[in-house]
C-alpha positions in Angstrom: 128.7 91.4 57.6 124.4 91.5 58.6 123.4 91.6 61.8 121.1 88.7 62.4 119.0 88.4 66.2 117.5 84.7 66.8 117.7 83.6 70.3 116.9 85.8 73.7 120.6 85.5 73.8 121.6 87.5 70.7 118.8 90.0 72.0 120.5 90.4 74.8 124.2 90.9 73.1 122.2 93.1 70.4 121.3 95.8 73.9 125.0 95.5 75.1 126.1 96.4 71.9 124.1 99.2 71.2 125.0 100.6 74.7 128.8 99.8 73.7 128.2 102.0 70.4 126.2 104.6 72.5 128.8 105.6 74.4 131.6 105.6 71.4 131.7 108.9 69.2 129.5 109.1 66.6 130.4 108.2 63.0 129.2 106.9 59.7 130.3 103.5 60.7 128.1 103.8 64.0 125.5 104.6 62.5 125.0 102.1 59.9 125.2 99.3 62.9 123.4 100.7 65.4 120.3 101.3 62.5 121.8 97.5 60.9 120.8 96.1 65.3 118.0 98.2 65.7 116.4 96.7 62.5 117.6 93.0 63.3 116.2 93.5 67.2 112.6 94.7 65.7 112.3 91.7 63.1 113.2 89.6 66.5 110.2 91.0 68.9 108.0 91.0 65.9 108.3 86.9 65.2 108.7 86.4 69.0 105.5 88.2 69.1 103.6 86.1 66.5 104.7 83.1 68.3 102.7 84.0 71.2 99.2 84.8 69.6 
């Protein structure tokens, strides 16, 4: 399932999930989820920054 961050609350939840994953043992699934979270969070940050400009 794709990861999407649309609100500040979603962003906070994504940050919490990243912290949980960082505490978990390394695995391919962990790496894929961390990468998807990073992309979704970055996209949200860019949209938010554009809206502020």
